[in-house]
Structures are given as structure tokens and as C-alpha cells.
C-alpha positions as CSV (number, residue, x, y, z in Angstrom):
1,M,-25.1,-6.2,-15.0
2,S,-25.0,-7.0,-11.3
3,S,-22.7,-5.3,-8.9
4,I,-21.3,-5.6,-5.4
5,S,-21.2,-2.6,-3.0
6,T,-18.0,-1.7,-1.3
7,Q,-17.1,0.4,1.7
8,Y,-16.6,3.3,-0.7
9,K,-19.8,5.2,-1.3
10,Y,-19.3,5.6,-5.1
11,I,-17.4,2.4,-5.9
12,E,-18.9,-0.9,-6.9
13,L,-17.4,-4.2,-8.2
14,N,-18.8,-5.8,-11.3
15,E,-19.4,-9.5,-11.7
16,S,-15.7,-9.9,-12.5
17,N,-14.7,-8.0,-9.4
18,V,-13.5,-5.1,-11.4
19,P,-14.0,-1.8,-9.5
20,Y,-15.8,0.9,-11.3
21,I,-17.6,4.2,-10.4
22,A,-21.2,3.4,-9.5
23,G,-23.7,4.6,-12.0
24,T,-21.1,4.8,-14.7
25,T,-19.1,2.4,-16.9
26,M,-15.8,4.0,-15.8
27,K,-13.4,1.6,-14.3
28,I,-11.2,2.9,-11.4
29,I,-8.1,2.1,-13.4
30,E,-9.3,4.3,-16.3
31,L,-9.6,7.3,-14.0
32,V,-6.4,6.5,-12.2
33,S,-4.5,6.2,-15.5
34,G,-5.1,9.8,-16.3
35,H,-4.1,10.8,-12.8
36,L,-0.8,8.8,-13.0
37,A,0.1,9.4,-16.7
38,F,-0.7,13.1,-16.9
39,G,-0.5,14.2,-13.3
40,W,-4.1,15.3,-13.3
41,S,-5.4,16.7,-10.1
42,P,-8.9,15.8,-9.0
43,E,-10.1,19.1,-10.4
44,E,-8.5,18.3,-13.8
45,I,-10.1,14.9,-13.7
46,K,-13.4,16.7,-13.2
47,F,-12.7,18.9,-16.2
48,Q,-11.8,15.9,-18.3
49,H,-14.9,13.9,-17.1
50,P,-17.6,16.5,-16.3
51,Y,-20.2,13.8,-15.7
52,L,-18.4,12.7,-12.6
53,S,-18.9,14.4,-9.2
54,M,-15.9,15.4,-7.1
55,G,-17.2,12.8,-4.5
56,Q,-16.9,10.1,-7.1
57,I,-13.5,11.2,-8.1
58,Y,-12.1,11.4,-4.6
59,S,-13.8,8.0,-3.8
60,A,-12.1,6.4,-6.8
61,L,-8.7,7.9,-5.8
62,A,-9.1,6.7,-2.2
63,Y,-10.0,3.2,-3.5
64,Y,-6.9,3.2,-5.7
65,W,-4.6,4.3,-2.9
66,D,-6.1,1.7,-0.5
67,N,-5.8,-1.1,-3.1
68,K,-2.7,0.2,-5.0
69,E,-0.7,-3.0,-5.3
70,E,-3.7,-4.9,-6.7
71,L,-4.7,-2.2,-9.2
72,D,-1.1,-1.5,-10.2
73,A,-0.7,-5.2,-11.0
74,D,-3.9,-5.2,-13.0
75,M,-2.7,-2.1,-15.0
76,Q,0.6,-3.8,-15.7
77,R,-1.1,-7.0,-16.9
78,R,-3.3,-5.0,-19.2
79,F,-0.3,-3.1,-20.5
80,E,1.6,-6.3,-21.2
81,K,-1.3,-7.8,-23.0
82,V,-1.7,-4.7,-25.2
83,E,2.0,-4.6,-25.9
84,A,2.0,-8.3,-26.9
85,L,-0.9,-7.7,-29.3
86,R,0.8,-4.7,-30.8
87,Q,4.0,-6.7,-31.4
88,Q,1.9,-9.5,-33.0
89,A,0.1,-7.1,-35.3
90,G,3.4,-5.6,-36.6
91,E,3.7,-2.4,-38.5
92,S,0.5,-0.9,-39.9
93,P,0.2,-0.3,-43.7
94,L,0.2,3.5,-43.0
95,V,3.5,3.3,-41.1
96,K,5.0,1.2,-43.9
97,K,4.0,3.8,-46.5
98,L,5.4,6.7,-44.4
99,R,8.6,4.8,-43.8
100,V,9.0,4.0,-47.6
101,R,8.5,7.7,-48.4
102,G,11.1,8.7,-45.8
103,L,8.6,10.6,-43.7
104,I,9.4,8.6,-40.5
105,K,12.3,6.5,-39.4
């Protein structure tokens, strides 16, 4: 896999121009999702992902804030794609069984 360096020490772009943390397979949006969804501080992100350095975490967050519009749009596109697939898949057999048994509504 080839990569392109950025002005951020720990951030590279893959061949599809997706930013990820250099030396890992973690995309910036994966790290940022935890930060946004759960309110994780950089220290909590480190706790959740001990293989990352604090420098990598802060670099990823800086990259996000400097490219917020683009990355937010990417996350929204991904969410919409997953939601469409979920709708197409319909209810799982397990959910149907639980509903029939009155265990869920």
C-alpha cells in the first residue's frame, strides 16, 4: 500500500486519499468517531487505543479540525450508506423471533 505524506507528522493519505495514522491501519474518521460520539478526551482515546502515541492522537485530532468539513461529509456519506444497507437487509431472524415472543417491540 502506497501512501502520501501530509504536513502532519503522523498522518498519511492512502491511495484513495483517505487520511490514516501512519504506521497503523486506523483511519482518522475512526479515531474522531469515538471522540465525537462518546466525548472521549485524548487521554481516553489513548486508553481505548493503547498502541497509539499521544502525538499520533493529537495529530489526528488536529488534522480533523483543520479538515472538518471534508471529514464530516465523509462520515455522513458512510452513515447514509450503512443506513441504506440496513434498511435493505430488513429485520434479522433473531429480531423477528424476539418480537414474536413479545420480548421486544
